[in-house]
C-alpha positions as CSV (number, residue, x, y, z in Angstrom):
1,M,87.1,119.0,123.3
2,Q,85.8,118.4,119.9
3,N,88.9,117.2,118.3
4,V,89.3,114.7,121.1
5,A,85.8,113.5,120.3
6,V,86.6,113.2,116.7
7,V,89.6,111.3,117.5
8,A,87.9,108.9,119.8
9,L,85.1,108.2,117.2
10,A,87.8,107.6,114.5
11,L,89.5,105.1,116.8
12,L,86.3,103.1,117.4
13,E,85.4,103.1,113.8
14,S,89.0,102.0,112.9
15,V,88.9,99.1,115.3
16,S,85.4,98.2,114.2
17,A,86.4,98.1,110.4
18,F,89.2,95.6,111.6
19,Q,86.7,93.2,112.9
20,A,85.9,90.1,110.8
21,P,82.7,89.7,109.2
22,A,80.2,88.0,111.6
23,L,79.7,84.5,111.0
24,R,76.4,82.6,111.6
25,A,76.2,81.4,115.1
26,S,75.8,77.9,116.0
27,S,73.5,76.5,118.2
28,K,75.7,73.7,119.1
29,A,79.3,72.9,119.7
30,V,81.6,73.7,116.6
31,Q,83.6,70.9,115.6
32,A,87.2,72.0,115.4
33,T,88.5,71.8,112.0
34,M,91.8,73.7,112.7
35,F,94.3,74.3,115.6
36,S,95.9,70.6,115.6
37,E,99.4,69.7,115.5
38,G,100.8,70.5,111.9
39,D,98.0,73.1,111.2
40,L,98.9,76.6,110.0
41,G,99.7,78.8,113.0
42,V,100.3,75.8,115.4
43,L,103.7,76.3,116.1
44,P,106.5,75.4,118.6
45,P,107.1,75.9,121.5
46,L,103.3,76.3,122.5
47,G,101.8,74.1,119.7
48,V,98.0,74.0,120.3
49,Y,97.7,76.2,123.2
50,D,93.9,76.4,124.4
51,P,93.9,76.7,128.3
52,L,90.3,77.9,128.3
53,G,89.1,75.2,126.0
54,L,87.6,77.4,123.4
55,I,88.4,75.4,120.4
56,E,85.6,72.7,121.1
57,T,83.2,75.4,121.9
58,R,83.5,78.3,119.5
59,D,83.5,79.1,115.9
60,M,87.5,79.5,115.6
61,A,87.3,80.7,112.1
62,R,86.5,84.1,113.1
63,Y,89.1,84.2,115.7
64,E,91.5,83.0,113.1
65,I,90.6,85.7,110.7
66,M,90.8,88.4,113.1
67,E,94.3,87.3,114.3
68,I,95.6,87.4,110.8
69,K,94.1,90.8,110.3
70,H,95.1,92.7,113.6
71,G,98.6,91.0,113.0
72,R,99.0,92.6,109.5
73,A,97.9,95.9,110.9
74,A,100.1,95.7,113.9
75,M,103.0,94.9,111.5
76,L,102.1,98.3,109.5
77,G,101.8,100.3,112.7
78,F,105.4,99.0,114.0
79,L,106.9,99.8,110.7
80,H,105.3,103.1,111.0
81,V,107.1,103.6,114.4
82,I,110.6,102.4,113.0
83,L,110.4,105.0,110.0
84,I,109.0,107.9,112.0
85,K,111.9,107.4,114.6
86,A,114.4,107.1,111.8
87,G,113.2,110.7,110.5
88,F,111.0,109.5,107.4
89,R,108.2,112.0,106.5
90,F,106.0,112.5,103.5
91,P,107.5,115.6,101.7
92,T,104.7,117.9,102.9
93,E,104.4,120.7,105.3
94,E,102.0,118.8,107.5
95,C,104.1,115.7,107.5
96,A,107.2,117.6,108.1
97,A,105.9,119.4,111.2
98,A,104.1,116.2,112.7
99,P,105.3,114.8,116.0
100,D,107.2,111.5,116.0
101,G,105.4,110.2,119.1
102,L,102.5,107.6,118.7
103,L,100.0,109.4,120.9
104,A,101.0,112.7,120.0
105,A,100.7,111.8,116.4
106,L,97.1,110.7,116.9
107,E,96.4,114.0,118.8
108,A,97.9,115.9,115.8
109,M,95.9,114.0,113.2
110,P,93.2,116.6,111.6
111,T,89.8,115.7,111.2
112,A,89.9,115.3,107.4
113,G,92.8,112.7,107.7
114,W,90.7,110.7,110.1
115,L,88.0,110.7,107.8
116,Q,90.2,109.6,104.8
117,I,91.6,106.7,107.0
118,M,88.0,105.5,107.9
119,V,86.5,105.7,104.5
120,T,89.8,103.9,103.1
121,T,89.5,101.1,105.6
122,C,85.8,100.5,105.4
123,M,86.4,100.3,101.6
124,M,89.2,97.9,102.1
125,E,87.2,95.8,104.6
126,T,84.2,95.6,102.2
127,G,86.3,94.6,99.1
128,Y,85.9,97.9,97.2
129,F,89.3,99.2,97.4
130,L,92.7,97.1,96.7
131,Y,91.6,93.9,98.5
132,E,88.7,91.6,98.4
133,A,86.6,90.9,101.2
134,Q,87.0,88.0,103.5
135,G,84.4,85.5,102.9
136,D,83.2,81.9,104.3
137,D,84.4,80.4,100.9
138,K,87.9,81.5,101.3
139,E,91.1,80.6,103.5
140,A,91.6,83.0,106.3
141,G,93.5,85.9,105.5
142,D,93.1,85.4,101.7
143,I,92.0,88.9,100.6
144,G,94.6,89.8,98.3
145,G,92.9,89.1,95.0
146,D,94.4,87.8,91.7
147,A,97.3,90.3,91.9
148,W,98.7,88.7,95.0
149,V,101.6,86.1,94.4
150,R,100.2,82.4,95.3
151,Y,102.6,79.7,95.9
152,D,102.1,76.3,94.2
153,D,104.6,74.4,96.5
154,P,102.6,73.3,99.6
155,S,105.9,73.6,101.7
156,V,106.7,77.2,100.8
157,K,103.2,78.0,101.0
158,A,102.9,76.8,104.7
159,F,106.2,78.5,105.5
160,K,105.2,82.1,104.2
161,L,101.7,81.8,105.7
162,N,103.2,80.7,109.0
163,A,105.7,83.6,108.9
164,D,102.8,85.9,108.2
165,R,101.2,84.5,111.6
166,Q,104.5,84.6,113.6
167,N,105.3,88.2,112.3
168,G,101.9,89.4,113.0
169,R,102.1,88.1,116.6
170,A,105.3,89.7,117.2
171,A,104.2,93.1,115.9
172,M,101.0,93.0,118.0
173,L,103.1,92.4,121.1
174,G,105.8,95.2,119.8
175,I,103.2,98.0,119.0
176,T,101.4,97.3,122.2
177,G,104.9,97.8,123.9
178,C,105.5,101.0,122.3
179,I,102.1,102.2,123.3
180,F,102.9,101.3,126.9
181,H,106.3,102.9,126.8
182,E,105.0,106.3,125.9
183,V,102.2,106.1,128.2
184,L,104.7,105.6,131.0
185,G,106.7,108.6,129.8
186,V,109.6,107.1,127.9
187,D,110.7,106.6,124.3
188,A,108.6,104.0,122.3
189,L,111.7,102.2,120.9
190,Y,114.3,103.2,123.3
191,P,112.8,103.1,126.8
192,T,116.2,102.7,128.4
193,G,116.5,106.4,128.4
194,G,114.3,106.5,131.3
195,M,111.4,109.0,132.1
196,G,113.7,112.2,131.4
197,G,114.0,110.8,127.7
198,A,117.7,110.5,127.8
199,A,119.5,109.0,124.7
200,P,119.9,105.3,124.3
201,P,123.1,103.9,125.8
202,T,126.0,103.5,123.5
203,W,127.4,100.0,123.0
204,A,131.2,99.4,123.0
């Protein structure tokens, strides 16, 4: 029971660490300075997709930062699933014995491992480790510091940033699908094996 509580607290802490910094609330409707045709992240086939009309009533900068951050985290998570399913492990005794399932891996994580993840994530979020903190004076997602590559060509920069958004969106759907597959009792990447966990079908 204690291990379950530690895992739950660690997940909550990790989720809160990935939230964007709280921006000052406005008492009036925020003027939309983004999310018009041609802006970063506004891509076909949906374009400006705002069925609830949030753009005119919310500070969308916070949502934009959260989307980029969660997308990058999801890309790392989905890459982890692919590598683990392929059999890659860190060359340590603990990692070699770790299960390859997403939920099983969470349950197998020792308390010290969760503490390391929480401390490292908090340091990255606040700008004390590897990355810079996201501030109001920076573009959304610009946390890499001087070490990251910058693109002088506006068209190349727009392509790279749009690719970052699209890959992040796909990864968020992908990692969510993997988790649902395991909850349903099938393999995360190969659910075609059915509830019995059979091998994926061979293609002629």
